[in-house]
Each structure stands twice: as structure tokens, then as C-alpha cells.
DOFI-181074 format. One record per residue (C-alpha): residue number from 0; x, y, z. Coordinates in pm, whole numbers, plus 50000, padded with zeros to 5 digits. Layout:
<rs>
   n    xx    yy    zz
 NUM     X     Y     Z
...
</rs>
This chain:
<rs>
   n    xx    yy    zz
   0 76594 43549 25693
   1 76425 43359 25417
   2 76446 43524 25080
   3 76132 43630 24892
   4 76109 43462 24557
   5 76031 43710 24275
   6 75882 43552 23951
   7 75844 43729 23625
   8 75602 43751 23324
   9 75677 43960 23015
  10 75506 44008 22681
  11 75841 44054 22502
  12 75847 43799 22214
  13 76189 43638 22290
  14 76204 43370 22554
  15 76333 43469 22903
  16 76604 43249 23034
  17 76597 43098 23392
  18 76879 43314 23500
  19 76726 43647 23396
  20 76892 43935 23578
  21 77129 43706 23773
  22 77430 43886 23623
  23 77300 44208 23799
  24 77384 44082 24149
  25 77712 44002 24323
  26 77550 43694 24482
  27 77471 43362 24321
  28 77132 43266 24180
  29 76984 43634 24149
  30 76998 43715 24527
  31 77002 44075 24639
  32 76918 44160 24995
  33 76576 44005 25099
  34 76492 43870 24739
  35 76587 43605 24487
  36 76501 43649 24124
  37 76353 43326 23970
  38 76177 43420 23654
  39 76014 43083 23616
  40 75928 43001 23974
  41 75604 42817 23985
  42 75490 42960 24319
  43 75675 43289 24385
  44 75610 43521 24672
  45 75594 43819 24435
  46 75532 43855 24063
  47 75696 44113 23834
  48 75513 44201 23528
  49 75791 44341 23301
  50 75628 44516 23012
  51 75339 44276 23031
  52 75023 44363 22840
  53 74834 44029 22817
  54 74555 44103 23077
  55 74303 43983 22821
  56 74418 43629 22912
  57 74262 43673 23247
  58 73912 43696 23095
  59 73723 43412 22913
  60 73811 43398 22540
  61 73604 43264 22258
  62 73725 42923 22137
  63 73905 42915 21802
  64 73745 42738 21511
  65 73983 42719 21226
  66 74149 42376 21193
  67 74470 42519 21050
  68 74529 42715 21368
  69 74490 42429 21622
  70 74857 42422 21713
  71 74863 42807 21753
  72 74546 42789 21961
  73 74697 42529 22189
  74 75011 42730 22252
  75 74785 43031 22321
  76 74569 42826 22558
  77 74889 42712 22746
  78 75009 43064 22773
  79 74670 43179 22913
  80 74668 42897 23172
  81 75021 42989 23273
  82 74922 43355 23323
  83 74595 43277 23498
  84 74768 43038 23749
  85 75015 43320 23859
  86 74729 43567 23920
  87 74511 43310 24102
  88 74781 43226 24344
  89 74950 43560 24416
  90 74767 43848 24600
  91 74717 44160 24404
  92 74937 44369 24650
  93 75223 44144 24560
  94 75198 44181 24187
  95 75423 44468 24040
  96 75383 44604 23696
  97 75674 44796 23529
  98 75645 44942 23179
  99 75979 45019 23008
 100 75887 45106 22647
 101 75893 45464 22521
 102 75568 45666 22572
 103 75517 45749 22211
 104 75243 46009 22149
 105 75066 45795 21889
 106 75039 45511 22140
 107 74925 45714 22439
 108 74568 45604 22442
 109 74667 45238 22424
 110 74932 45299 22705
 111 74663 45461 22928
 112 74433 45166 22878
 113 74705 44912 22960
 114 74779 45104 23281
 115 74411 45086 23364
 116 74408 44708 23312
 117 74718 44669 23515
 118 74579 44867 23807
 119 74286 44617 23824
 120 74523 44334 23896
 121 74847 44478 24037
 122 74922 44652 24360
 123 75207 44862 24212
 124 75184 44999 23868
 125 75469 45226 23731
 126 75610 45353 23410
 127 75803 45644 23254
 128 75485 45850 23179
 129 75322 46146 23349
 130 74995 45953 23324
 131 75122 45633 23481
 132 74972 45541 23820
 133 75309 45581 23961
 134 75531 45793 23733
 135 75901 45699 23772
 136 76227 45632 23607
 137 76279 45278 23465
 138 76508 45083 23702
 139 76831 44980 23523
 140 76891 44669 23333
 141 77194 44633 23093
 142 77290 44402 22798
 143 77645 44298 22894
 144 77702 43936 22996
 145 77986 44028 23237
 146 77925 43933 23600
 147 77840 44202 23854
 148 78174 44163 24016
 149 78365 44207 23685
 150 78176 44534 23618
 151 78195 44655 23977
 152 78569 44590 24027
 153 78730 44638 23682
 154 78905 44955 23573
 155 78876 45084 23212
 156 78955 44824 22948
 157 79194 44888 22660
 158 79041 45142 22418
 159 79138 45099 22063
 160 78883 45270 21851
 161 78706 45607 21865
 162 78326 45593 21836
 163 78059 45347 21777
 164 77678 45338 21757
 165 77459 45038 21827
 166 77102 45089 21697
 167 76841 44916 21477
 168 76651 44970 21159
 169 76311 44984 21329
 170 76103 45258 21175
 171 75755 45204 21339
 172 75724 45561 21485
 173 75818 45927 21395
 174 76098 45903 21655
 175 76241 45588 21503
 176 76231 45751 21156
 177 76389 46061 21291
 178 76679 45856 21424
 179 76723 45674 21083
 180 76724 46013 20915
 181 77015 46116 21137
 182 77193 45790 21062
 183 77160 45861 20691
 184 77308 46223 20751
 185 77591 46058 20943
 186 77665 45818 20664
 187 77655 46096 20402
 188 77909 46297 20606
 189 78281 46193 20654
 190 78228 46119 21021
 191 78440 45817 21112
 192 78234 45584 21344
 193 78150 45207 21348
 194 77786 45096 21325
 195 77635 44783 21472
 196 77276 44661 21523
 197 76991 44447 21386
 198 76772 44506 21077
 199 76959 44793 20960
 200 76917 44911 20596
 201 77175 44812 20337
 202 77290 45177 20284
 203 77374 45201 20661
 204 77679 44960 20605
 205 77672 44829 20957
 206 77859 44532 21102
 207 77545 44352 21210
 208 77390 44252 21532
 209 77571 44163 21853
 210 77539 43879 22096
 211 77708 44058 22380
 212 77741 44439 22366
 213 78054 44441 22579
 214 78253 44273 22305
 215 78198 44582 22090
 216 78159 44875 22322
 217 78445 44813 22561
 218 78700 44881 22280
 219 78567 45232 22212
 220 78621 45572 22379
 221 78287 45721 22272
 222 77943 45577 22208
 223 77639 45745 22033
 224 77347 45695 22271
 225 77040 45813 22090
 226 76710 45749 22267
 227 76389 45654 22084
 228 76211 45912 22294
 229 76296 46240 22457
 230 75965 46395 22527
 231 75923 46391 22913
 232 76115 46401 23239
 233 76101 46028 23305
 234 76232 45822 23016
 235 76593 45710 22996
 236 76700 45360 22891
 237 76971 45098 22880
 238 77149 45290 22598
 239 77312 45498 22872
 240 77375 45212 23114
 241 77546 44997 22844
 242 77775 45273 22725
 243 77881 45374 23080
 244 77923 45028 23209
 245 78158 44949 22917
 246 78364 45269 23022
 247 78252 45464 22713
 248 78174 45833 22727
 249 77824 45859 22585
 250 77733 46139 22333
 251 77369 46140 22443
 252 77049 46241 22282
 253 76753 46208 22522
 254 76528 46381 22780
 255 76629 46547 23107
 256 76596 46222 23318
 257 76959 46142 23269
 258 77083 46465 23430
 259 76880 46380 23742
 260 77007 46035 23776
 261 77377 46063 23672
 262 77668 46279 23791
 263 77766 46591 23592
 264 78027 46507 23324
 265 77942 46138 23287
 266 77796 46196 22950
 267 77801 46461 22669
 268 77473 46611 22528
 269 77439 46602 22155
 270 77299 46932 22065
 271 77077 46833 21772
 272 77039 46555 21525
 273 77153 46760 21221
 274 77462 46915 21076
 275 77524 47098 21399
 276 77519 46770 21587
 277 77750 46595 21338
 278 78000 46883 21370
 279 77989 46850 21754
 280 78046 46466 21724
 281 78348 46522 21492
 282 78498 46771 21727
 283 78469 46549 22027
 284 78587 46217 21881
 285 78884 46377 21697
 286 79083 46296 22019
 287 79026 46087 22328
 288 79084 46403 22549
 289 78717 46437 22651
 290 78711 46066 22770
 291 79028 46120 22981
 292 78891 46443 23132
 293 78567 46261 23235
 294 78694 45927 23330
 295 78636 45990 23707
 296 78273 46096 23630
 297 78224 45774 23425
 298 78355 45569 23717
 299 78105 45751 23950
 300 77810 45696 23704
 301 77904 45326 23686
 302 77869 45285 24058
 303 77535 45457 24070
 304 77403 45220 23790
 305 77534 44913 23955
 306 77430 44999 24315
 307 77140 45247 24308
 308 76958 45229 23970
 309 76985 44846 23931
 310 76644 44675 23884
 311 76733 44396 24128
 312 76825 44656 24396
 313 76507 44839 24319
 314 76298 44534 24369
 315 76465 44439 24690
 316 76391 44789 24828
 317 76037 44767 24708
 318 75975 44425 24882
 319 76123 44563 25201
 320 75869 44846 25194
 321 75580 44601 25119
 322 75676 44361 25396
</rs>
């Protein structure tokens, strides 16, 4: 049976490599079941809009007029032509829109408007919001560069250190600022943990950003997995998937979605982001006992992430339903 080619457009600022998601399948070239992921395919059978919000590119735009912006204008026009070409050649029912950003309350009106725009152009529109056309959990992606076979077949790597947290210094929303406040409390306590991430404030004393999360996380028993949002029943992000796939036991702060998707015991709930929470973390990470007690649950959760929650598997199942 000939594979359906799935192309992809996203509004994330960083460039998307040709082999996007290929490490999330055991088969070469991004194949899973009845589909093949080819992010830059020029004439795909289906189009995935992955956190895409540039629907204005599909309507006529006023020409620019400042000389100093000619180069920028040319790039913008090229981007618009690329987007328009996809939408002209692919039927609406074969365009899939998935939102993966947290549904922050202050951005709700903008998110609702984006869902309405997406519904005009896409046959399937979903996101981790109660007000999404199809409310649903976000299919899993992860940020380890290991192959699927490695992650699927390996046992626990050698653990040498107790606890890490990979986060960022972003402070755009109340939730971001709450996370930074908790980080400051942690730094002011005597909690022994290692911090990594981009754009962290100087007072955080982090080790800097990572090119491959596995290189860091695999050596730790525990990982602090602090979501940017915990306000509904849908939102859960790669923070959990990354920790579990690296055989860490996550100490998790987030909404109830994780309890519905993962087996009991595969992660610990942080009771609060305050002194009580810090005391809980200290007690847990003082020994590797909790990790050893829950190793089987971690192993089970890893299989669920790889084989059930996986975005490529999710797309394959959806394409089969659309056929």
C-alpha cells in the first residue's frame, strides 16, 4: 500500500529540518503505518499545521512601501507564496491543525480567533482547550535525538546524580513568572539540584542551554517537570515525555491530564510551588529509593509514550480514519 505523504507548516520561528519527527518512528524516513512524514514535501497528500497561525497570508496584503524593508518584504512574500501554494493544492478535509501552546487566560480571545480562522481552512482543528473545535491532549513529541529503537529497547542508563531541572527564563505570562518565583525560592534554599536552560537570569546559576536533552537527563534519577500551565484537563507537554524517556522519575507540577494518560506511579505530584513543595522535593531526592520503587511504572509509561501518545502514530491513526 502506497504511503500517504504528510507535509508540515509551523509558525515557530526556528527552521524545521527535513527529517522532522523521523526519530519518532522505528522505520526509515519518517514512516509509520500508512504515512510518511516529509515536512518540506512540495505536493503532500495531507498537510499538518503544527502551531500555525499565519492564516492572514491567505488573504491579499497591502504592498510594503519603505525602501529599508525591501529584503524583509521579499522574504515575507516568499513565505506567503509557499503557504498559499499548499492551501491551493490540498483539499480542506486533508489539512490538520494542531495547537500545542498553553491556553493562557490572557491570550484566550486571540486563541479563539485563531481556532475560528483555522476552521475556515482545515478539516480537523484540535488543541488542549475546552473551547477548541476538537478539545484533545497534544500528541507526544520529545527532544531527545536518540533513535526510536534505542529508546524502545534500552534499559535504564547509568544514573550518577540526583535531580535536575531544565527550564527557561521566559517571563511573558503570570504562569511563567510564577515558575521563576519558585526557581528563586529553590535557589535560596539549600536544595541540591542542577539547573539547565536558555535565557535564565544570572542569579539562577544555571549550566546553560542543551543541544540534546538526553545528554543531561539520562544521568539523573529525578527531574523537576514544571508545566507553564495547569488550568484545564487537557494540557500536558513534552516536559513529562522527555523526563520519562530518559528514565527519570518526574516530580511533576501540572494539570490532571497526565493522570489520565500515564500509569499510576510513573511520576510524583509536586504538592505546591512554595516551601512545602521544596520540603517534598528534598525528602524525595535525598535517596534514589523512590526511583527504584517506580522503575517498572516508568518503563510502562515509556512504552505508552512511544507507541500510543506519539504524534506520528496519532497522525497515522487519523489518516486511516480519513481514508
